[in-house]
N, C-alpha and C positions, 0 to 999 in steps of 0.2 A: 071109620070117622068120615063124615061128609063135610064139604065146605065149598068155597068159591074162590077162584083164582083172582087175586087183587091186581097183580101186575106180572109182566113177564118181559125180560130183556133178551131178544133173540141173539144179540151179539155175545152176551155173557153166558147165555143158556141157562139162566136161573131166574127165579121169581119168588113170589109170595102168595100163600094161600090162607084165607081167613077161615078157620074151622068153625063149625057150628058150636064149638065149646067156648068161642070167644077168643081163642089163641091164635096168633099168626105163626105159620110154619113156612120156613124156606124150603125150596125144592129145586131140583136139577131136571132138565129136559130129558135126560136118559131115564128117568123114573116114570114118565108119562106115556100113556098108550091111548091113541097114537100121537107121537111128538110133533107131527107136522100140523096139528090142529090146536095147538096152544094159543089161547086168546083170553085177555082179561074179561071177566064176567062169567066164564064157564063154571058150571057146577061140577064138582068132582067127588069121587070116593077115594080115600087114600088111608095109609097105615102110618100114624105118627110114631117116630122113633127118635128119641133124644132131641126133640125140637125141630126135627126136619120131617117133611112129608115124603113117603116112599110108596111104591106100588100104586101109582096114581092112575085112576081110571076116569076118563072123561064121561060126563053123564048127560050134559045138555049143551046145545049150541048157545053162543053168545048172542044177545039181543043187539041187532044193528043199531048204531048210534050215528047222529048226524055230524059228529066231529069227535076229536079227542076228549076224554073224560077222566077225572081223577078217580071216580068210582062209577060203576054202571049207572048211567042216566044222569050223572051230575057233571056238568062241564068243568074242565080244568080251571078256567078263568073265574068260576064262581067264587065269590068272597063270602066264606062262612064266618060271620062275626063271632059266634060263640067259640068255634074252634081256633080261629086266629088270635082273638083277644084274651081267651080265658083258659085254654088248654096248653099244657106243657108237653103233650105227646105228639109225636110225629114230626113232620117237616113242612116248611112253607117256602114258596119261591120268593125272589127278591121283590117282585111286583107287589105281593101281598104284605111283605114286610114293611115296605115304604108306605103303603096305604094305611096299615095299622098304625105306623108311627105317626103319620099325618093326623089320624084321628085322635091319637093321645095328645098330640101337640095342640090341636084346635080346642080340645076339651080343657086342657091345662090353661090356654089363654083366657078362655071364658071364665073358668074358675078363679083366675087371677084378678078378676074384677069385682069378685064378691068378698068383702071384708071378713076376715076371721074364718068363717065357715068354708070359704073357697079354699083357704090353705089347708084345712083339715081334709076336705074332700079330695084335694090333690094327692094326698097320701094314697088314696085308692088306685091312682094311676100307676103306682109301682107295679101292681100285679100284671096288667096288660103289657106294660113295657117289658117286663121280664119274660112273659109268655112269648112274645114275638121274637125276642132275642134268643131265647133258648131254642125255639123251633128253627130259626135261621141258622144257628150253630149246628144243629142236628143235620140240616140240609147239606152243610159244608163237611159233615163227617166228624165234627168236634163235640165234646161233652158240653152240656148246658151249663156246667159250673163256671165256664170262661165268662159267663154273663156278669159275674160279680167283679170283674176287672175295673170297669168305669166307676162302680160304686166304691170300691176299695180306694181307688185313686181319688175320688172326691173326699172321702172321710180323711185319708191321710193328708190331703192338700189343705183341708180346713184347719186341721191340727197344726200342720206346719206353718200355715199363714199366721195363725194366732201366736204361736211360739216365737216365730221370727220377728214379726212386728212388735210384740210385747217386749222381747229382749232388747231389740234395737231401740225401742222407745225409752226403756229403763237405762240403757247405756248412754242415751243422749238426752236425758230428761231436761236438761237445762236449755236445750235448743227449741223446745216447744214454746217457751215464753217469748222467744225472739220474733215470733210470728213471720219467720223468714220462710216463704214458699220452698226455697231450694232445700232448706233443712228438713222441712216436712216431707218433701218428696224423697229425700235421701233415706228417711226412716221408713217410709212406706213402700219404697221401690222393691226391696227384697220380697215382701209379701206379694206384691203384684206380679213379680216374676214367677213365684210358685204357682199362683192362680192361673197364669198363662200356660205353664207347663201342664197342669192338670186339665185345662180346657183342650189343649192339643192332643193329650192321651185319649180323652173322651171322644173327641171328633174323629181321631184316627180309628178308634175301635168301631164307631158308628159307620164310617165309610167302609171299613173292612168287611163287616158283616152285611152291609147293604149293597155292596158292589161285587164281592167275590162270588164266583160261580159255584153252585152246588154240585155235589158229587153225581156223576151220571149213573143211571140205573138205581137199584135199591141199595140201601145200606142198613146198618143195624138199627136205625131209628125209624125205618119205614120205607114205603115206596117213593119213587121220585115224584114230587108234586107237579112236574112240568110234562112228563112223557108217560102216556098210558096207551 
């Protein structure tokens, strides 16, 4: 089997090879001949065994690049809109997460000014929001399923808000007729408290995935998006 070295971490002595069959294979430096010449971008010949590359032979020298790159010839800082906003595969760095998040926010604000159809089109933003969240979680070494946490918190919060305000209003139905602002606030306050808790959970989750450092080197979700 032939392929190309995607990444290599000299400290860990391991890396990833993209096979010509479209599958990525992990490898260790002790399987490469000669090990001192391991560089991202090299063409190699190898024997795949249980998802790992063995008996690796270097075939061609890497093409010199002007700076670090995520893939040969593609700078690390290049923002790939399709990959960042629509793909759930691989990892993205914090900078690209925040850029994707700001793009979604900007589009959402614009759509908010369009009556009815804007609200319908805003539903489509769920996909890119999930895509950038999942890949950021991958970069941290976590499963992408954690992306449902803020969504579950929102759904549970809405249900709890409606139930709490509704039950409180029923229990104090006579106070609505008094037009006393203090009474109205007393009825609505528990619901606003729940709303505030949900907002804090969602904000905390956003800051966590947006600020936390990604795993160094490669992990099970792909190569490090920062170091090549």
